[in-house]
C-alpha positions as CSV (number, residue, x, y, z in Angstrom):
1,X,-60.8,123.3,108.0
2,X,-63.2,123.6,110.9
3,X,-66.1,122.3,108.9
4,X,-64.2,119.2,107.9
5,X,-63.4,118.4,111.5
6,X,-67.0,118.9,112.5
7,X,-68.2,116.4,109.8
8,X,-65.6,113.7,110.6
9,X,-67.7,112.0,113.4
10,X,-70.7,111.9,110.9
11,X,-68.5,110.2,108.3
12,X,-67.3,107.7,110.8
13,X,-70.8,107.0,111.9
14,X,-71.9,106.4,108.3
15,X,-69.0,104.0,107.8
16,X,-69.9,102.0,110.9
17,X,-73.6,101.9,110.0
18,X,-72.8,100.8,106.4
19,X,-70.5,98.1,107.7
20,X,-73.1,96.8,110.1
21,X,-75.7,96.9,107.4
22,X,-73.5,95.0,105.0
23,X,-72.8,92.3,107.6
24,X,-76.4,92.0,108.5
25,X,-77.5,91.7,104.9
26,X,-74.9,89.0,104.3
27,X,-76.2,87.1,107.3
28,X,-79.7,87.4,106.0
29,X,-78.7,86.0,102.6
30,X,-76.7,83.1,104.3
31,X,-79.6,82.1,106.5
32,X,-82.1,82.1,103.7
33,X,-79.7,80.0,101.6
34,X,-79.2,77.6,104.5
35,X,-83.0,77.3,105.0
36,X,-83.5,76.5,101.3
37,X,-80.7,73.9,101.3
38,X,-82.3,72.3,104.3
39,X,-85.7,72.3,102.7
40,X,-84.4,70.6,99.6
41,X,-82.7,68.0,101.7
42,X,-85.9,67.3,103.6
43,X,-87.9,67.1,100.4
44,X,-85.5,64.4,99.1
45,X,-86.5,62.4,102.1
46,X,-90.2,63.0,101.3
47,X,-90.7,65.6,104.1
48,X,-92.5,68.8,103.0
49,X,-93.1,72.0,105.0
50,X,-96.3,73.7,104.2
51,X,-98.4,76.5,105.9
52,X,-100.4,73.8,107.7
53,X,-97.2,72.1,109.1
54,X,-95.0,69.3,108.1
55,X,-96.2,66.6,105.8
56,X,-94.4,63.3,105.4
57,X,-94.9,61.6,102.0
58,X,-94.7,57.8,101.5
59,X,-92.7,56.4,98.7
60,X,-94.7,54.3,96.3
61,X,-94.2,50.6,96.7
62,X,-95.5,47.9,94.3
63,X,-97.7,45.1,95.6
64,X,-95.0,42.6,94.9
65,X,-92.5,44.5,96.9
66,X,-95.0,45.0,99.7
67,X,-95.7,41.3,99.8
68,X,-92.0,40.5,99.9
69,X,-91.4,42.8,102.8
70,X,-94.4,41.7,104.9
71,X,-93.6,38.0,104.6
């Protein structure tokens, strides 16, 4: 009986550490998912993030469309 009472604080500690680890891991997964969704959204708008920084792509435009817009 005495040994179980002595181990009770250790068990409680493991439960709390496990709960905090689970919450931390879920936050890590959520932030990575959010970053990937943001990256996909920006790539749809022709903005790409690379190691060198942010690159903005230009949508291709035909000469006829360019002439129409510049007149």
